[in-house]
C-alpha positions in Angstrom: 10.8 -35.2 -6.2 11.1 -32.6 -8.6 9.8 -29.0 -8.4 9.0 -26.3 -10.5 11.8 -25.1 -12.1 13.9 -28.2 -12.2 14.9 -28.1 -8.3 14.2 -31.1 -6.3 11.8 -31.4 -2.8 14.1 -33.1 0.0 13.5 -36.3 0.3 13.1 -36.2 4.4 10.7 -33.4 3.6 8.3 -35.2 1.4 8.2 -37.7 3.9 7.5 -36.0 6.7 4.8 -34.1 4.7 3.0 -37.3 3.3 2.8 -38.6 6.6 1.1 -35.5 7.9 -1.0 -34.5 5.4 -2.1 -38.6 4.3 -1.5 -39.9 0.8 -4.2 -38.0 -0.8 -3.7 -34.8 0.6 -0.2 -34.7 -0.3 -1.0 -35.9 -3.9 -3.3 -32.8 -4.6 -0.9 -30.5 -2.6 2.5 -31.7 -4.8 0.4 -31.1 -8.0 -0.9 -27.6 -6.9 3.1 -26.7 -6.6 3.5 -27.3 -10.3 0.8 -24.2 -10.6 2.2 -20.7 -10.9 1.6 -19.0 -7.5 -1.4 -16.4 -7.0 -1.1 -12.8 -7.2 -3.3 -10.8 -5.0 -3.8 -7.1 -3.4 -5.5 -5.4 -0.6 -6.1 -1.8 -1.6 -6.2 1.1 0.9 -10.0 2.1 1.5 -8.4 5.1 3.0 -6.8 6.6 0.4 -9.3 5.1 -2.6 -13.0 3.9 -3.1 -12.9 0.4 -2.8 -13.0 -1.4 -6.8 -15.5 -3.9 -7.7 -13.2 -6.5 -7.3 -13.7 -8.9 -10.3 -12.4 -12.1 -8.5 -12.3 -11.2 -4.3 -10.2 -12.9 -1.6 -13.0 -14.6 0.8 -11.7 -13.7 3.8 -10.8 -10.3 3.4 -12.0 -7.1 2.5 -11.1 -4.9 -0.1 -8.9 -7.7 -1.9 -8.5 -9.7 -5.1 -6.5 -12.0 -6.9 -5.3 -10.5 -10.4 -5.3 -12.9 -13.6 -1.6 -12.0 -13.6 1.0 -9.9 -12.1 1.7 -6.5 -13.4 4.3 -4.6 -13.1 3.4 -2.4 -10.4 6.4 -0.5 -10.0 5.3 1.3 -12.9 2.1 2.2 -11.1 2.5 5.6 -9.1 -0.7 4.5 -7.0 1.3 1.7 -5.7 4.0 3.9 -4.8 1.3 6.2 -2.9 0.3 3.7 -0.6 -3.0 2.8 -2.4 -2.8 -0.8 -2.2 -0.2 -3.5 -0.8 0.6 -6.5 -2.8 0.1 -9.5 -0.4 0.0 -12.9 -0.4 -3.6 -14.0 0.1 -3.0 -16.8 3.2 -2.2 -14.3 5.3 -5.0 -11.8 4.9 -6.7 -14.4 6.8 -5.8 -12.2 9.6 -8.4 -9.8 9.3 -11.1 -13.3 10.3 -9.3 -13.0 13.9 -9.8 -9.5 14.3 -13.3 -9.6 13.0 -14.5 -12.3 15.6 -12.4 -11.5 18.7 -11.3 -7.5 18.0 -14.3 -5.1 18.9 -12.9 -2.0 20.9 -9.4 -0.4 20.5 -6.2 -2.4 21.1 -2.4 -1.6 22.0 -1.0 -4.3 19.0 2.8 -5.5 18.6 3.6 -7.1 15.3 6.9 -8.7 16.3 8.4 -9.6 13.2 6.5 -7.2 11.1 8.6 -6.6 7.9 7.9 -6.3 5.2 4.4 -4.6 6.4 1.3 -7.0 4.8 -0.4 -8.0 8.3 0.9 -4.5 10.1 -0.5 -2.5 6.8 -3.9 -4.6 6.8 -3.9 -4.4 11.0 -3.9 -0.8 10.5 -7.0 -1.0 8.3 -9.2 -3.5 10.2 -8.3 -2.8 13.9 -11.0 -0.2 15.6 -10.5 3.3 15.5 -8.9 4.3 18.3 -6.3 1.1 18.5 -2.6 1.7 18.0 -0.1 -0.7 16.1 3.8 -0.9 16.8 5.1 -2.9 13.9 8.8 -4.2 14.7 11.5 -5.6 13.4 14.7 -6.4 14.4 16.8 -6.8 11.3 18.2 -3.3 9.9 17.4 -3.7 6.1 13.9 -5.3 6.7 13.0 -2.8 9.4 13.8 0.4 6.5 11.5 -1.5 4.1 8.9 -2.1 7.4 8.8 1.8 7.5 8.7 2.5 3.9 5.4 0.3 3.7 3.5 1.7 6.8 4.1 5.2 5.8 2.8 5.3 2.5 0.1 3.0 3.9 -1.0 6.6 5.9 -2.1 5.9 9.2 -0.8 7.9 12.1 -1.7 5.6 14.8 1.8 3.5 13.7 4.8 3.2 15.4 7.8 1.3 13.9 10.6 0.1 15.7 13.7 -2.2 15.3 14.4 -4.4 18.5 14.7 -8.3 19.7 12.1 -9.4 21.5 13.9 -8.6 25.1 13.9 -5.1 24.2 10.0 -5.4 25.2 10.8 -6.4 28.8 10.0 -3.1 30.3 6.5 -3.1 28.9 5.2 -5.3 30.6 0.9 -6.2 30.2 1.6 -3.1 27.8 -0.4 -4.7 24.6 -3.6 -6.3 24.8 -2.9 -8.0 21.0 0.6 -9.2 20.0 1.1 -10.8 16.2 4.0 -13.3 16.4 4.4 -13.9 12.4 7.8 -16.2 13.6 10.6 -16.7 11.5 10.6 -20.3 10.1 11.8 -22.8 7.9 9.5 -21.7 4.7 8.0 -24.4 3.7 4.7 -22.7 2.8 6.7 -20.6 0.2 8.2 -23.2 -1.9 6.3 -22.7 -4.8 7.5 -18.8 -4.8 11.1 -19.0 -3.3 13.0 -21.6 -4.9 15.5 -20.9 -2.5 13.4 -22.0 0.1 13.9 -25.4 -1.2 17.4 -25.0 -0.9 17.6 -23.7 2.7 15.5 -26.4 3.7 17.0 -29.3 6.3 15.8 -31.4 9.6 18.5 -29.2 11.4 17.0 -25.8 10.2 13.4 -26.6 11.1 15.4 -27.6 14.7 16.3 -24.2 14.9 13.4 -22.7 14.0 11.7 -24.6 16.8 13.9 -23.2 19.5 14.2 -19.7 18.0 10.0 -19.5 17.9 9.8 -20.7 21.6 12.7 -18.2 22.4 10.7 -15.4 20.6 7.4 -16.0 22.1 8.7 -16.8 25.7 10.8 -13.4 25.9 7.5 -11.2 24.4 5.4 -12.9 26.5 5.5 -10.6 29.5 4.7 -7.5 27.0 1.0 -9.3 26.5 -1.4 -8.1 29.2 -3.2 -10.9 30.8 -6.5 -11.6 28.9 -5.1 -10.2 25.6 -5.3 -11.9 22.7 -1.7 -13.7 20.7 -2.2 -14.5 16.8 0.7 -17.1 16.3 1.4 -17.7 12.3 4.0 -19.1 10.0 4.6 -20.1 6.6 5.9 -23.5 6.9 3.6 -26.7 7.3 5.9 -29.0 9.6 3.6 -29.9 13.1 6.9 -28.9 15.0 7.0 -25.4 14.2 2.7 -25.3 13.9 0.8 -27.6 16.5 3.5 -28.6 18.7 4.1 -25.1 19.4 1.0 -24.0 19.9 0.7 -26.6 22.7 3.3 -25.5 24.0 2.1 -22.3 24.5 -0.8 -23.1 25.8 0.7 -25.4 28.4 4.1 -24.1 29.0 3.1 -20.3 28.7 -0.3 -20.0 30.0 -3.2 -19.7 26.8 -6.3 -21.2 25.5 -6.3 -22.1 22.0 -9.6 -20.2 20.6 -11.5 -21.2 17.7 -12.2 -19.2 14.4 -16.2 -19.6 12.9 -15.3 -19.5 9.0 -17.0 -21.2 5.8 -16.3 -24.0 4.4 -15.9 -22.9 0.9 -12.7 -20.9 1.9 -10.7 -24.8 1.5 -8.9 -24.1 5.3 -7.4 -27.4 6.5 -7.6 -28.2 10.6 -5.1 -29.7 12.8 -3.0 -32.3 11.7 -1.3 -33.3 14.6 -3.8 -35.2 16.3 -4.2 -32.6 19.7 -7.5 -31.1 20.1 -6.7 -27.5 19.4 -8.2 -25.4 16.9 -5.7 -24.2 14.1 -5.9 -23.3 10.7 -3.7 -24.3 7.7 -3.6 -22.9 4.2 -2.8 -25.6 1.8 -1.9 -25.1 -1.7 -4.2 -27.4 -3.8 -6.7 -26.7 -0.9 -7.1 -22.9 -0.8 -6.0 -20.2 -3.8 -3.0 -19.0 -2.0 0.4 -20.1 -0.5 1.2 -22.1 2.6 0.4 -20.5 6.1 -0.7 -21.6 9.5 -2.6 -19.3 12.3 -3.6 -19.9 15.5 -5.2 -17.4 18.3 -4.7 -17.8 21.9 -5.9 -15.8 24.6 -3.5 -15.7 27.8 -4.9 -17.0 31.0 -5.8 -14.1 33.5 -7.6 -10.8 33.1 -6.2 -7.2 33.6 -6.3 -4.0 31.7 -3.0 -3.0 29.8 -0.9 -0.8 31.9 -0.5 2.9 31.4 2.4 4.2 31.2 3.2 7.7 33.4 2.8 10.9 31.7 6.3 11.7 30.0 8.1 15.0 29.4 7.4 16.1 26.2 8.3 19.2 24.3 5.2 20.8 22.4 5.3 22.5 19.6 5.8 26.3 19.8 3.0 28.7 19.2 4.0 30.4 16.4 5.2 26.8 14.3 2.2 25.3 15.5 0.0 28.1 13.3 2.2 27.8 10.5 1.4 23.9 10.5 -1.2 22.9 11.9 -3.5 23.5 9.1 -1.8 21.1 7.1 -3.7 18.0 9.0 -7.1 17.2 8.9 -8.4 17.2 12.3 -5.7 19.0 13.9 -7.5 19.0 17.4 -7.0 15.5 17.9 -3.6 15.8 17.6 -0.4 17.0 19.9 2.3 18.4 17.8 5.6 17.6 19.4 8.8 18.6 18.7 12.3 16.0 19.0 14.7 18.0 17.8 14.1 19.9 14.4 11.5 17.3 13.9 7.8 18.1 14.0 5.5 15.1 14.9 1.9 14.5 15.0 0.9 12.3 18.0 -2.7 11.3 18.2 -3.6 12.6 21.8 -5.0 9.2 23.4 -1.9 7.5 22.3 1.0 10.7 23.0 1.8 8.7 26.7 2.9 5.5 24.8 4.3 6.4 22.1 7.1 9.0 23.7 7.3 6.0 26.3 8.1 3.9 23.3 10.7 6.0 22.1 12.7 6.6 25.2 13.2 2.7 25.6 13.3 1.3 22.0 15.0 2.0 18.7 12.1 4.2 16.9 12.3 4.4 13.5 8.8 6.4 12.7 6.7 7.6 14.9 3.2 9.0 14.1 2.9 11.4 11.5 6.0 13.0 10.9 4.9 16.6 9.9 8.1 18.7 9.1 11.3 19.6 9.7 12.8 22.9 10.8 15.4 24.5 8.2 16.6 27.4 9.7 13.4 28.0 11.8 10.6 26.9 8.9 9.2 24.0 8.5 9.5 22.2 5.3 6.6 19.1 5.5 7.9 15.5 5.1 7.4 13.0 2.8 5.6 11.1 5.6 3.0 14.0 5.8 2.2 13.6 1.7 1.5 9.5 2.5 -1.0 10.6 5.2 -4.7 9.9 5.1 -4.5 13.2 7.5 -3.2 15.9 4.9 -5.2 18.6 4.3 -4.7 18.8 0.6 -6.4 22.2 0.1 -3.7 23.7 2.0 -1.3 23.1 -0.5 -1.1 23.6 -4.2 -1.6 20.6 -5.8 -0.1 19.8 -9.2 -1.7 16.9 -10.7 0.8 15.0 -13.1 0.3 12.4 -16.2 1.9 8.9 -15.7 5.0 9.7 -17.0 5.8 13.0 -14.9 4.9 11.2 -11.8 7.1 8.1 -12.7 10.3 10.5 -13.4 9.2 12.2 -10.3 9.3 8.6 -8.5 12.6 8.1 -9.9 13.8 11.7 -8.8 14.3 13.4 -11.6 14.0 17.3 -12.0 10.7 18.7 -13.0 9.8 22.1 -14.3 6.5 23.9 -13.2 7.0 27.0 -14.9 3.0 28.4 -14.4 3.0 27.3 -10.7 3.6 29.3 -7.5 7.0 29.7 -5.7 7.1 27.5 -2.7 6.1 23.6 -2.0 4.2 22.0 -4.6 2.0 18.8 -3.4 2.3 16.2 -6.9 -0.7 14.1 -7.2 -1.6 11.3 -9.8 -4.9 10.7 -10.2 -5.8 13.0 -7.5 -3.9 11.3 -4.6 -0.7 13.1 -3.3 2.6 11.2 -4.6 5.1 13.6 -3.1 6.0 17.3 -2.3 8.5 19.4 -4.6 9.9 23.1 -4.0 9.7 25.1 -7.3 12.3 27.2 -7.1 11.5 29.1 -10.5 13.5 28.0 -12.9 13.3 24.4 -11.6 11.2 22.5 -9.2 13.6 20.5 -6.6 12.6 17.2 -5.9 11.9 16.0 -2.2 10.9 12.3 -2.8 12.9 10.7 -0.7 16.3 9.6 -2.0 16.3 5.7 -0.5 12.6 5.0 -2.0 13.8 6.3 -5.5 12.7 4.1 -8.6 16.2 2.6 -9.7 15.3 1.7 -12.9 14.6 3.7 -15.8 10.8 5.1 -15.8 11.5 4.6 -19.5 11.5 1.0 -19.4 9.2 0.3 -16.9 
């Protein structure tokens, strides 16, 4: 069967999906594959006021569909973490949180890169929650660090670990999201490579990998805690059958969600009684997605780590930097080598415990790096919603200058004072520069710079 762009759908995939969907649903699905994929964004209300959404995503707050895909790279507000470009179907995670999470949780997003669901959780989990966003693949983990940092929430830790590495953290989390690596059938409309790579063997490998991941991380979820299992694929082996395996083999109850009919969400197609939720192009506005909510059998509170040894920031250094942070009294200022980080006091023990046993790439709020005993602010501070902008000399940039900064070009501010400057665009911080008189050293992270000439964007 021909696919968009002249590619063919695998005949086995066609036969299996037609059997699962039924003839009429399958025909409508195939027709939708011929259309362009939707484009949607989700706004960061902690950084900008939520705009009036012309075409809102109905199951998510502050999210909308766009009529066309703009050049996001050419928008400084995109780099400042004011919004995230996220597939609309995956934003349905918000419904789970709204209906089942009414108190602060310690959450783990196990397969988190590139960060869409992690940044979403940081916006919608109850105040006082802590999120650990994990990604085992090194390059993808770096992308995750960038996106979580730009979102600006201090209640986040980014790790690069395998599921088995969480074994020391038994019953440490009370919310677990496993957006499992899958055969990617739901991305066929967006990703021609996914079409080429599909095979029955790959589906079988994905099923084995999904169950291995779940069984290894399961002890880290406390009894009574929530598991959200999701994929971006259609077949029942990776979806309904995996949910049944979790419920029967690991021990969990599958929970229902209350959703309006006009969302166009499809239920269980495998003939079992478990409530699950499918997003199918042609029926819902978005790409293919599957999600289920389960509660682990039993009931107990999360295990609190022992109070670890921490090195608090010396009083002299603390006096220099605590004014950089709003509500500084709510944070512990820790010295870790030459790095100074601010941790929410309620989470300090948990964060340090994670650092001691896992590969932590980003923790809470990196405030400063000590150079010759003097603190230089980290870029993460500029991205943080906790930065006290009144402490810094702020320089507002027009679009072209902002793009030059993000390209990491040298800028000049002859009328500005010598020292650290906080650069803003439309009032939103985009990063620091150090004015030395005849020029300003660009402090934007080298690895994040826009590589294409900003004048060509």
